[in-house]
N, C-alpha and C positions, 0 to 999 in steps of 0.2 A: 565347471559349468558345461552342460552339453550343447552341441551346435544348434539344436532345435530352439531352445530358449534364447540362445545367444543371437540368432538371426532376428527373432522378434524384438529382442531388447535393442539390438543395433538399429533396426528400423525406427522403433519408438524414440530412441535417443536422438537420432538425426532429425526426425520430423519435429520433435519438441524444440530442438535448437533452431530449426528453420522457421517454425511457426510457434513462437513462445506462448501465445495465448490459447493454444489449441487443447482440446480434449481428445485423447487417443485411446483406442481399444484395438488390440490385435488378437485375432483368434486363429488357432491352428486348425484347419479344416480336415486334415487327413491323419494327423498324429505323426507325420514325418517331418514336420517343421519347415517344409519348403512350399507348401500350398497354404497361403494365409489369406485372411480377410482383414482389411483395415477399415475401421470406422474412425473418421476424423471430423471434428467440428471446429471450425475456425472462422472468425470474422473476416480474415483476409480473403476468403473465397467469395465474398459478397460481390455480385455483379459479374462474376466470371462464368463463362460457359463451362459445362462439364469437361470437355476435352482440355481446356486450359487448366482446370483444376488438376486433372490427371497428369498433365505435363509438368506442373509444378512439383507434384509428389515424385514422379519418376526422375526428375532432375536430381533429387536428393539421394536417390538409392540406385542410380544407374549402374554403379560398379557391382552391386549385388546381383543384378541381372546378368551383367557381362561375365562375372566370375562363375556363374552357373549355380550358385547356392540357392537362389530364389527362382522357383519355376512358375509359380502362379500367385497373383495377388489380386483379389477382388477388392475394389475400392468403393467405399461409400463415403462421399465427401460432401459435407454440408456446412452451412453457416448456422450460427446459433438460432436464427429465426426459423430455419428449416427443420432442424433436428436437435434434440438434446439427448446426451448419453443417459 
């Protein structure tokens, strides 16, 4: 497995474990595998401000930022009432 798809899969697996009822879609924006877009829909985000939602996501993937494998992640974080995949 190449590192590009591996990073996306790692993120998806971690987020699915942390937010089991979520729907997740990850898109590679550059073809290099380290600039990604995350679309996640989860009822757990209901009532949370956008910055708190981002903090919850970042807490699950902090080491991927720290290790330098992940360079950019655009986050689109919604509740089911706000957005459907």
